[in-house]
N, C-alpha and C positions, 0 to 999 in steps of 0.2 A: 594279087593278078591275078590270070589265067594258066600261069605256068602253075603256084602252089594249090592254084584252084584243082586245074586237071588228076592228079594222082591221090585226091581227098576222092575225087566224084566219081570218078575207078574207083578206090577200097568201096565206096557205097551199095555202088552198084554193085560187086561182087557178091556185099553181102546183104544187097533184101537178095541176088536173086537165087542165094545158096537157098535164102528161108522160102521163098517163093519153094524150091527142093521140095525139101521139109512135108513144106503144105500140101503140095499135090503128092509126093510119094510117101508121106503116114501119116496127114489130118487131115479129114475129107472137110475143110474150108473150103465152104465158096472162092471162088479165082477173088469174086470181089472185096469179099472182105479179111481175103488172107495180105492183097493189096492193101489194103486200108490199113491194116495191124503196121505191116509192113513201113508207110509214109510217116507212119507215128515215129517208128524206129530210127530216124533217119532225118539227114540236119535239112535245107534247103539248099540248093533247089531241084537238086535230086530225090526231096519227098514227095514235089509236084508231083510230078511220071508217075510218081503212083497213087498219089488220092484222083490225079483227072482218070485216070485208068476208071479207079473202082469206080468214082460219079460216072464215066461211058457207060459202066457192064452195068451202073447197078443203073437205067436207063431202059436197059437192055433190047436195045433198036440193035445194035452190032454184034457181031463175032467176037471174041473176044482176041481177033488178029487184027480186026480192021481196031476194033477202042486200041488199043495196045500203041497202033502206027499211028493216029489220031488224037491221042494225050503224047505218043512223044514228037511228030510234026509242031502238039502246041507249046511245048519247055525245051522245043533241041535251043532255040537260039538264050536261053537262057542257060544252058549248059555251058562248062569250058572244055567241051571236045570235044573228038574229032570227027570227020567224015566216017573213018575206019571203025570209028568203034559205034557209030551213026548205023552202019553196016551189018555189024556185031550185034545192036537193039534185033534191029530191023529183022534181021535171018530167027533172032529168039522166039520173036511173035508171031512169026508162021505157025510154029505148033501149037499156039497157047490156046486151050481150050481142046485140044482137042482130046481122046477119050482114047485114048494108047498111052497109057501113065510112062514105059517103059523107053519109049519116041521123043517121050518131051523128057524126061529124064537128059535122056543124049543129048539133045538140044540142048540143054541150060548145061550139062557138061563142055559142052563143044563153049560155047556163048563165055563161062567159064575162062578154060583154057586161054582163048582171041584177050579176053582181062585180063591176063596176069600176062600177057606179050603185053599189054598196051599199057600196062599200070608201070613195067620194068622202064617200058621206054619216053614216058612219061617222068620219070623219076630224075632219067640220064638228062633229060630237055631241065627239068628241075637244076641238077644241080652245076649243068652249063651255065642257064641262066642266073645264078648268085656270086 
């Protein structure tokens, strides 16, 4: 059930954000390509968030921020995450696609810190339910 899924999904999100950070900081990969590559490395349903994001960006009609938010809304019900994680991910999306790399990195690091705390919480909840 969701108790098993939540820690796993948070771990995947952390890995995804770390990859994204590396791409933003050191790779000069366009965001939609980076997201597509990240989606390939993840399991469902977390991968869907990144492939949806990539598709939205490919259409080119939205800002990265809007594309991220729409993707998040689209897949949210398939994820075993809590409202607090939604907020973290939404916050994270606020700076996506801005040109200032350093503040993007700062936001990713912040999101990662929050997700680490969430993961610890999720693992405790899982232990309690086993």
